[in-house]
C-alpha beads as a LAMMPS data file, in Angstrom:
LAMMPS data file: protein, C-alpha beads

339 atoms
338 bonds

1 atom types
1 bond types

-500.0 500.0 xlo xhi
-500.0 500.0 ylo yhi
-500.0 500.0 zlo zhi

Masses

1 110.0

Atoms # bond

1 1 1 -471.910 -27.065 -130.177
2 1 1 -474.819 -24.662 -130.886
3 1 1 -476.819 -25.146 -134.120
4 1 1 -475.187 -23.565 -137.167
5 1 1 -471.616 -24.025 -135.931
6 1 1 -469.375 -24.502 -138.982
7 1 1 -467.153 -27.519 -138.424
8 1 1 -465.903 -29.659 -141.344
9 1 1 -466.887 -33.304 -140.924
10 1 1 -465.878 -36.061 -143.325
11 1 1 -462.985 -37.580 -145.266
12 1 1 -462.483 -34.863 -147.877
13 1 1 -462.351 -31.853 -145.557
14 1 1 -458.591 -31.387 -146.054
15 1 1 -458.890 -30.688 -149.791
16 1 1 -457.831 -27.121 -150.668
17 1 1 -460.678 -24.718 -151.355
18 1 1 -460.973 -23.321 -154.886
19 1 1 -463.810 -21.001 -155.941
20 1 1 -464.713 -20.525 -159.583
21 1 1 -467.304 -18.029 -160.780
22 1 1 -468.984 -18.607 -164.126
23 1 1 -471.386 -15.995 -165.518
24 1 1 -473.211 -16.342 -168.804
25 1 1 -476.190 -15.536 -170.962
26 1 1 -476.937 -16.031 -174.655
27 1 1 -474.149 -13.742 -175.809
28 1 1 -471.607 -13.437 -172.986
29 1 1 -469.574 -15.963 -171.014
30 1 1 -466.846 -15.714 -168.367
31 1 1 -465.183 -18.248 -166.097
32 1 1 -462.560 -17.221 -163.532
33 1 1 -461.100 -18.226 -160.192
34 1 1 -462.423 -15.955 -157.456
35 1 1 -460.652 -14.851 -154.291
36 1 1 -462.674 -14.983 -151.028
37 1 1 -462.601 -11.189 -150.700
38 1 1 -464.189 -10.793 -154.128
39 1 1 -467.317 -12.823 -153.381
40 1 1 -469.291 -9.831 -152.136
41 1 1 -468.489 -7.885 -155.325
42 1 1 -469.892 -10.467 -157.761
43 1 1 -472.569 -8.678 -159.802
44 1 1 -475.966 -10.381 -159.852
45 1 1 -478.531 -9.493 -162.475
46 1 1 -481.705 -10.830 -164.010
47 1 1 -479.964 -10.699 -167.389
48 1 1 -477.110 -13.036 -166.470
49 1 1 -476.814 -16.420 -164.735
50 1 1 -474.134 -16.805 -162.074
51 1 1 -472.650 -20.190 -161.166
52 1 1 -470.355 -20.249 -158.134
53 1 1 -468.590 -23.589 -157.794
54 1 1 -466.559 -24.285 -154.657
55 1 1 -464.389 -27.424 -154.511
56 1 1 -462.754 -28.419 -151.223
57 1 1 -464.232 -27.590 -147.827
58 1 1 -461.155 -26.788 -145.775
59 1 1 -461.506 -22.976 -145.851
60 1 1 -464.259 -22.123 -143.373
61 1 1 -463.859 -18.361 -143.899
62 1 1 -464.609 -18.670 -147.614
63 1 1 -467.747 -20.675 -146.906
64 1 1 -468.813 -18.092 -144.324
65 1 1 -468.216 -15.349 -146.897
66 1 1 -470.456 -17.135 -149.381
67 1 1 -473.138 -17.531 -146.731
68 1 1 -472.962 -13.836 -145.858
69 1 1 -472.915 -12.593 -149.453
70 1 1 -475.847 -14.737 -150.584
71 1 1 -477.940 -14.831 -147.369
72 1 1 -477.598 -18.578 -146.816
73 1 1 -478.932 -19.921 -143.526
74 1 1 -476.252 -21.101 -141.033
75 1 1 -477.935 -24.513 -140.776
76 1 1 -477.511 -24.941 -144.520
77 1 1 -473.814 -24.102 -144.282
78 1 1 -473.504 -26.551 -141.402
79 1 1 -474.977 -29.287 -143.621
80 1 1 -472.638 -28.320 -146.454
81 1 1 -469.622 -28.925 -144.218
82 1 1 -470.987 -32.224 -142.889
83 1 1 -470.142 -34.542 -145.772
84 1 1 -471.958 -37.464 -144.158
85 1 1 -475.327 -36.030 -145.143
86 1 1 -478.047 -38.194 -146.630
87 1 1 -479.245 -37.028 -150.084
88 1 1 -482.077 -34.595 -149.472
89 1 1 -483.737 -31.363 -150.595
90 1 1 -484.904 -28.451 -148.437
91 1 1 -487.010 -25.490 -149.546
92 1 1 -486.098 -22.229 -147.803
93 1 1 -487.763 -18.882 -148.372
94 1 1 -485.501 -17.696 -151.184
95 1 1 -483.485 -20.757 -152.197
96 1 1 -483.534 -24.525 -152.637
97 1 1 -480.878 -26.618 -150.923
98 1 1 -480.122 -30.024 -152.444
99 1 1 -477.614 -32.698 -151.379
100 1 1 -476.483 -35.537 -153.644
101 1 1 -473.676 -38.088 -153.629
102 1 1 -471.193 -38.263 -156.493
103 1 1 -470.172 -41.883 -157.058
104 1 1 -467.324 -42.879 -159.364
105 1 1 -465.327 -46.059 -159.963
106 1 1 -461.578 -45.519 -159.727
107 1 1 -458.825 -48.138 -159.435
108 1 1 -461.371 -50.954 -159.048
109 1 1 -462.865 -49.176 -156.026
110 1 1 -466.006 -47.112 -155.610
111 1 1 -465.378 -43.605 -154.317
112 1 1 -468.052 -41.171 -153.217
113 1 1 -468.174 -37.505 -152.320
114 1 1 -470.862 -35.036 -151.365
115 1 1 -472.274 -32.375 -153.656
116 1 1 -474.363 -29.556 -152.168
117 1 1 -476.401 -27.325 -154.487
118 1 1 -478.084 -24.048 -153.597
119 1 1 -480.463 -22.629 -156.201
120 1 1 -481.417 -18.972 -156.015
121 1 1 -483.297 -16.743 -158.438
122 1 1 -480.370 -15.820 -160.676
123 1 1 -477.600 -17.864 -159.098
124 1 1 -476.535 -21.450 -158.468
125 1 1 -473.941 -22.242 -155.796
126 1 1 -472.361 -25.710 -155.724
127 1 1 -470.108 -27.131 -153.006
128 1 1 -468.052 -30.168 -153.998
129 1 1 -466.130 -32.163 -151.421
130 1 1 -463.030 -32.556 -153.620
131 1 1 -461.900 -31.014 -156.879
132 1 1 -462.536 -33.251 -159.918
133 1 1 -463.419 -33.097 -163.590
134 1 1 -466.950 -34.459 -163.254
135 1 1 -468.542 -31.202 -164.457
136 1 1 -466.046 -30.608 -167.255
137 1 1 -468.715 -31.515 -169.806
138 1 1 -471.104 -28.900 -168.390
139 1 1 -468.371 -26.266 -168.421
140 1 1 -467.502 -27.102 -172.023
141 1 1 -471.145 -26.847 -173.093
142 1 1 -471.307 -23.418 -171.480
143 1 1 -468.090 -22.235 -173.104
144 1 1 -468.974 -23.564 -176.563
145 1 1 -472.660 -22.613 -176.310
146 1 1 -473.848 -26.171 -176.944
147 1 1 -477.480 -27.077 -176.373
148 1 1 -479.966 -24.949 -174.446
149 1 1 -477.880 -24.319 -171.358
150 1 1 -476.831 -20.764 -172.307
151 1 1 -480.414 -19.798 -173.127
152 1 1 -482.047 -20.934 -169.913
153 1 1 -481.767 -19.992 -166.243
154 1 1 -479.979 -21.418 -163.203
155 1 1 -482.741 -24.002 -162.763
156 1 1 -481.607 -25.648 -166.007
157 1 1 -478.004 -25.511 -164.770
158 1 1 -479.184 -27.277 -161.608
159 1 1 -480.725 -29.953 -163.814
160 1 1 -477.493 -30.258 -165.835
161 1 1 -475.399 -30.846 -162.705
162 1 1 -477.850 -33.373 -161.245
163 1 1 -478.064 -35.151 -164.591
164 1 1 -474.264 -35.381 -164.712
165 1 1 -474.165 -36.899 -161.225
166 1 1 -476.854 -39.430 -162.147
167 1 1 -475.081 -40.336 -165.394
168 1 1 -471.985 -41.244 -163.354
169 1 1 -474.036 -43.933 -161.607
170 1 1 -474.484 -45.932 -164.826
171 1 1 -470.814 -46.960 -165.420
172 1 1 -470.464 -47.839 -161.724
173 1 1 -473.552 -50.071 -161.835
174 1 1 -472.428 -51.554 -165.148
175 1 1 -468.998 -52.424 -163.739
176 1 1 -470.599 -54.142 -160.747
177 1 1 -472.802 -56.133 -163.134
178 1 1 -469.806 -57.279 -165.207
179 1 1 -467.856 -58.200 -162.061
180 1 1 -470.859 -60.115 -160.714
181 1 1 -471.170 -62.144 -163.925
182 1 1 -467.434 -62.938 -163.953
183 1 1 -467.575 -63.896 -160.291
184 1 1 -470.577 -66.129 -160.938
185 1 1 -468.640 -68.060 -163.598
186 1 1 -465.639 -68.393 -161.278
187 1 1 -467.801 -69.624 -158.388
188 1 1 -469.491 -72.246 -160.548
189 1 1 -466.357 -73.492 -162.335
190 1 1 -463.706 -73.277 -159.620
191 1 1 -464.813 -71.915 -156.224
192 1 1 -462.032 -70.368 -154.192
193 1 1 -461.934 -68.946 -150.644
194 1 1 -461.141 -65.523 -152.151
195 1 1 -464.538 -65.602 -153.867
196 1 1 -466.234 -65.127 -150.506
197 1 1 -464.254 -61.929 -149.869
198 1 1 -465.171 -60.636 -153.339
199 1 1 -468.834 -61.387 -152.711
200 1 1 -468.832 -59.480 -149.425
201 1 1 -467.002 -56.524 -151.032
202 1 1 -469.524 -56.392 -153.855
203 1 1 -472.414 -56.677 -151.433
204 1 1 -471.022 -53.815 -149.335
205 1 1 -470.638 -51.626 -152.439
206 1 1 -474.235 -52.303 -153.436
207 1 1 -475.450 -51.382 -149.951
208 1 1 -473.571 -48.065 -150.137
209 1 1 -474.968 -47.348 -153.588
210 1 1 -478.469 -48.071 -152.362
211 1 1 -477.977 -45.556 -149.541
212 1 1 -477.143 -42.904 -152.142
213 1 1 -479.548 -43.754 -154.963
214 1 1 -482.820 -44.375 -153.130
215 1 1 -482.774 -41.037 -151.247
216 1 1 -481.790 -39.329 -154.518
217 1 1 -485.017 -40.664 -156.008
218 1 1 -486.913 -38.959 -153.214
219 1 1 -485.078 -35.723 -154.032
220 1 1 -486.267 -35.843 -157.643
221 1 1 -489.783 -36.827 -156.612
222 1 1 -489.870 -33.899 -154.180
223 1 1 -488.757 -31.488 -156.919
224 1 1 -491.489 -32.777 -159.226
225 1 1 -494.123 -32.794 -156.504
226 1 1 -493.468 -29.477 -154.750
227 1 1 -493.154 -27.368 -157.926
228 1 1 -490.903 -24.639 -156.544
229 1 1 -491.193 -21.147 -158.035
230 1 1 -487.434 -21.240 -158.638
231 1 1 -487.847 -24.013 -161.241
232 1 1 -489.758 -23.184 -164.412
233 1 1 -492.298 -25.534 -165.926
234 1 1 -490.252 -26.274 -169.088
235 1 1 -487.238 -27.224 -166.944
236 1 1 -489.442 -29.433 -164.762
237 1 1 -489.777 -31.838 -167.670
238 1 1 -486.033 -32.389 -167.678
239 1 1 -486.104 -33.234 -163.973
240 1 1 -488.743 -35.832 -164.799
241 1 1 -486.299 -37.431 -167.235
242 1 1 -483.575 -37.574 -164.568
243 1 1 -486.103 -39.152 -162.210
244 1 1 -486.764 -41.888 -164.790
245 1 1 -483.029 -42.573 -164.982
246 1 1 -482.820 -42.900 -161.196
247 1 1 -485.744 -45.325 -161.120
248 1 1 -484.037 -47.376 -163.823
249 1 1 -480.774 -47.413 -161.861
250 1 1 -482.623 -48.397 -158.685
251 1 1 -484.277 -51.344 -160.471
252 1 1 -480.937 -52.559 -161.855
253 1 1 -479.370 -52.104 -158.424
254 1 1 -481.978 -54.338 -156.809
255 1 1 -481.418 -56.960 -159.515
256 1 1 -477.688 -57.007 -158.800
257 1 1 -478.301 -57.188 -155.050
258 1 1 -480.380 -60.320 -155.570
259 1 1 -477.716 -61.666 -157.924
260 1 1 -474.941 -61.156 -155.371
261 1 1 -477.078 -62.769 -152.669
262 1 1 -477.559 -65.690 -155.036
263 1 1 -473.783 -65.852 -155.568
264 1 1 -473.318 -66.537 -151.869
265 1 1 -475.795 -69.411 -152.062
266 1 1 -474.184 -70.716 -155.275
267 1 1 -470.766 -70.607 -153.610
268 1 1 -471.954 -72.645 -150.629
269 1 1 -473.850 -75.047 -152.885
270 1 1 -470.822 -75.542 -155.152
271 1 1 -468.557 -76.183 -152.177
272 1 1 -471.084 -78.645 -150.789
273 1 1 -471.304 -80.462 -154.125
274 1 1 -467.525 -80.633 -154.407
275 1 1 -467.319 -81.970 -150.862
276 1 1 -469.966 -84.562 -151.686
277 1 1 -467.968 -85.651 -154.753
278 1 1 -464.813 -85.982 -152.660
279 1 1 -466.636 -87.961 -149.981
280 1 1 -468.177 -90.126 -152.680
281 1 1 -464.773 -91.006 -154.144
282 1 1 -463.293 -91.670 -150.711
283 1 1 -466.269 -93.850 -149.758
284 1 1 -465.955 -95.909 -152.937
285 1 1 -462.227 -96.387 -152.363
286 1 1 -462.805 -97.418 -148.750
287 1 1 -465.604 -99.800 -149.803
288 1 1 -463.367 -101.471 -152.397
289 1 1 -460.597 -101.980 -149.858
290 1 1 -462.885 -103.572 -147.248
291 1 1 -462.926 -107.075 -148.881
292 1 1 -459.260 -106.680 -149.849
293 1 1 -458.410 -105.999 -146.234
294 1 1 -460.456 -109.050 -145.237
295 1 1 -458.501 -111.292 -147.603
296 1 1 -455.162 -109.870 -146.477
297 1 1 -456.181 -110.222 -142.820
298 1 1 -457.430 -113.770 -143.305
299 1 1 -454.164 -114.975 -144.768
300 1 1 -452.153 -112.915 -142.353
301 1 1 -453.173 -115.137 -139.436
302 1 1 -450.364 -117.288 -138.050
303 1 1 -452.170 -120.630 -137.833
304 1 1 -449.918 -123.595 -138.715
305 1 1 -452.733 -125.748 -140.230
306 1 1 -453.766 -123.268 -142.970
307 1 1 -453.214 -125.281 -146.225
308 1 1 -452.805 -122.208 -148.441
309 1 1 -449.751 -121.083 -146.481
310 1 1 -447.686 -123.961 -147.879
311 1 1 -449.204 -123.852 -151.372
312 1 1 -446.747 -122.874 -154.095
313 1 1 -449.236 -120.531 -155.818
314 1 1 -450.911 -119.216 -152.679
315 1 1 -449.448 -115.703 -152.863
316 1 1 -450.334 -115.077 -156.563
317 1 1 -453.779 -116.599 -155.976
318 1 1 -454.443 -114.204 -153.078
319 1 1 -453.381 -111.216 -155.211
320 1 1 -455.530 -112.359 -158.147
321 1 1 -458.527 -112.818 -155.872
322 1 1 -458.039 -109.267 -154.565
323 1 1 -457.880 -107.862 -158.125
324 1 1 -460.939 -109.876 -159.125
325 1 1 -462.982 -108.683 -156.148
326 1 1 -461.935 -105.042 -156.751
327 1 1 -462.791 -105.305 -160.457
328 1 1 -466.202 -106.858 -159.766
329 1 1 -467.033 -104.098 -157.258
330 1 1 -465.952 -101.344 -159.691
331 1 1 -468.152 -102.835 -162.437
332 1 1 -471.052 -103.044 -159.997
333 1 1 -470.621 -99.394 -158.923
334 1 1 -470.418 -98.258 -162.565
335 1 1 -473.561 -100.201 -163.475
336 1 1 -475.386 -98.491 -160.620
337 1 1 -474.162 -95.096 -161.853
338 1 1 -472.286 -94.313 -158.671
339 1 1 -469.032 -93.686 -160.520

Bonds

1 1 1 2
2 1 2 3
3 1 3 4
4 1 4 5
5 1 5 6
6 1 6 7
7 1 7 8
8 1 8 9
9 1 9 10
10 1 10 11
11 1 11 12
12 1 12 13
13 1 13 14
14 1 14 15
15 1 15 16
16 1 16 17
17 1 17 18
18 1 18 19
19 1 19 20
20 1 20 21
21 1 21 22
22 1 22 23
23 1 23 24
24 1 24 25
25 1 25 26
26 1 26 27
27 1 27 28
28 1 28 29
29 1 29 30
30 1 30 31
31 1 31 32
32 1 32 33
33 1 33 34
34 1 34 35
35 1 35 36
36 1 36 37
37 1 37 38
38 1 38 39
39 1 39 40
40 1 40 41
41 1 41 42
42 1 42 43
43 1 43 44
44 1 44 45
45 1 45 46
46 1 46 47
47 1 47 48
48 1 48 49
49 1 49 50
50 1 50 51
51 1 51 52
52 1 52 53
53 1 53 54
54 1 54 55
55 1 55 56
56 1 56 57
57 1 57 58
58 1 58 59
59 1 59 60
60 1 60 61
61 1 61 62
62 1 62 63
63 1 63 64
64 1 64 65
65 1 65 66
66 1 66 67
67 1 67 68
68 1 68 69
69 1 69 70
70 1 70 71
71 1 71 72
72 1 72 73
73 1 73 74
74 1 74 75
75 1 75 76
76 1 76 77
77 1 77 78
78 1 78 79
79 1 79 80
80 1 80 81
81 1 81 82
82 1 82 83
83 1 83 84
84 1 84 85
85 1 85 86
86 1 86 87
87 1 87 88
88 1 88 89
89 1 89 90
90 1 90 91
91 1 91 92
92 1 92 93
93 1 93 94
94 1 94 95
95 1 95 96
96 1 96 97
97 1 97 98
98 1 98 99
99 1 99 100
100 1 100 101
101 1 101 102
102 1 102 103
103 1 103 104
104 1 104 105
105 1 105 106
106 1 106 107
107 1 107 108
108 1 108 109
109 1 109 110
110 1 110 111
111 1 111 112
112 1 112 113
113 1 113 114
114 1 114 115
115 1 115 116
116 1 116 117
117 1 117 118
118 1 118 119
119 1 119 120
120 1 120 121
121 1 121 122
122 1 122 123
123 1 123 124
124 1 124 125
125 1 125 126
126 1 126 127
127 1 127 128
128 1 128 129
129 1 129 130
130 1 130 131
131 1 131 132
132 1 132 133
133 1 133 134
134 1 134 135
135 1 135 136
136 1 136 137
137 1 137 138
138 1 138 139
139 1 139 140
140 1 140 141
141 1 141 142
142 1 142 143
143 1 143 144
144 1 144 145
145 1 145 146
146 1 146 147
147 1 147 148
148 1 148 149
149 1 149 150
150 1 150 151
151 1 151 152
152 1 152 153
153 1 153 154
154 1 154 155
155 1 155 156
156 1 156 157
157 1 157 158
158 1 158 159
159 1 159 160
160 1 160 161
161 1 161 162
162 1 162 163
163 1 163 164
164 1 164 165
165 1 165 166
166 1 166 167
167 1 167 168
168 1 168 169
169 1 169 170
170 1 170 171
171 1 171 172
172 1 172 173
173 1 173 174
174 1 174 175
175 1 175 176
176 1 176 177
177 1 177 178
178 1 178 179
179 1 179 180
180 1 180 181
181 1 181 182
182 1 182 183
183 1 183 184
184 1 184 185
185 1 185 186
186 1 186 187
187 1 187 188
188 1 188 189
189 1 189 190
190 1 190 191
191 1 191 192
192 1 192 193
193 1 193 194
194 1 194 195
195 1 195 196
196 1 196 197
197 1 197 198
198 1 198 199
199 1 199 200
200 1 200 201
201 1 201 202
202 1 202 203
203 1 203 204
204 1 204 205
205 1 205 206
206 1 206 207
207 1 207 208
208 1 208 209
209 1 209 210
210 1 210 211
211 1 211 212
212 1 212 213
213 1 213 214
214 1 214 215
215 1 215 216
216 1 216 217
217 1 217 218
218 1 218 219
219 1 219 220
220 1 220 221
221 1 221 222
222 1 222 223
223 1 223 224
224 1 224 225
225 1 225 226
226 1 226 227
227 1 227 228
228 1 228 229
229 1 229 230
230 1 230 231
231 1 231 232
232 1 232 233
233 1 233 234
234 1 234 235
235 1 235 236
236 1 236 237
237 1 237 238
238 1 238 239
239 1 239 240
240 1 240 241
241 1 241 242
242 1 242 243
243 1 243 244
244 1 244 245
245 1 245 246
246 1 246 247
247 1 247 248
248 1 248 249
249 1 249 250
250 1 250 251
251 1 251 252
252 1 252 253
253 1 253 254
254 1 254 255
255 1 255 256
256 1 256 257
257 1 257 258
258 1 258 259
259 1 259 260
260 1 260 261
261 1 261 262
262 1 262 263
263 1 263 264
264 1 264 265
265 1 265 266
266 1 266 267
267 1 267 268
268 1 268 269
269 1 269 270
270 1 270 271
271 1 271 272
272 1 272 273
273 1 273 274
274 1 274 275
275 1 275 276
276 1 276 277
277 1 277 278
278 1 278 279
279 1 279 280
280 1 280 281
281 1 281 282
282 1 282 283
283 1 283 284
284 1 284 285
285 1 285 286
286 1 286 287
287 1 287 288
288 1 288 289
289 1 289 290
290 1 290 291
291 1 291 292
292 1 292 293
293 1 293 294
294 1 294 295
295 1 295 296
296 1 296 297
297 1 297 298
298 1 298 299
299 1 299 300
300 1 300 301
301 1 301 302
302 1 302 303
303 1 303 304
304 1 304 305
305 1 305 306
306 1 306 307
307 1 307 308
308 1 308 309
309 1 309 310
310 1 310 311
311 1 311 312
312 1 312 313
313 1 313 314
314 1 314 315
315 1 315 316
316 1 316 317
317 1 317 318
318 1 318 319
319 1 319 320
320 1 320 321
321 1 321 322
322 1 322 323
323 1 323 324
324 1 324 325
325 1 325 326
326 1 326 327
327 1 327 328
328 1 328 329
329 1 329 330
330 1 330 331
331 1 331 332
332 1 332 333
333 1 333 334
334 1 334 335
335 1 335 336
336 1 336 337
337 1 337 338
338 1 338 339
């Protein structure tokens, strides 16, 4: 297909498309669902910030309408619809295009979706792969005029959305850490074949998180390094704080990766130790029975001239000698510390 062809690619492309338009300043606030035909009539002004949030990528015509109304490059729209994008940031002539991955832990599984952000002079457009409540806190702050968000421009709104996405990484990382500690105790105390499957699942989750978090660090570093005219200097400080959070998450992530790798080695070592203990017990038992087998075999021979065969106490004497030999060997093994 030629460059710029709009084709949805990914797992969440069947989600229904919903467009919400939020406009605000210090005194006024509105938040409504917008029909595709009304996108071109949205008033833009230097005195008001416009936030267009689209959830669900199944309606290509709506996405085309947004691209036409806000002069978004076709290649950007193509990347929006390709939900397999790597986190990145691109600086066009009149807007910034940023891609991040939303990661959340649901039903003991890590789920991810793509978030595309387009920052313009007086407008922020966000494309979310599926509808969710992740930005409910931002919406509530706007509606209740909490903090600085109503007093600042769309660049601060961009920061607020990115900060929300980054904050969602912390509970996911924390859950992995708790699961890794519990799994470590289980592997040490009572290793089970299911532990290996849990280790591989946890390792796979950490690899996926690393693919999302490390490029996101580069996004924040690029924002801080390039100093776009669309982001004011006061807001740039907030992006620096988000960057610190991402570096912290990346450090913890690497620690857990090493921990999970160590779990695999602990699992194999514990199994090996348990096998050695089993072999040790079996070896001791076999060693004890060697002289007992000799005694039983000696008196099991069918020679007529063996005096003990006709002795009245021969059978009890043979049994007592076996018990005595076994007892002496057990005491010897215990003295040596082998049992």
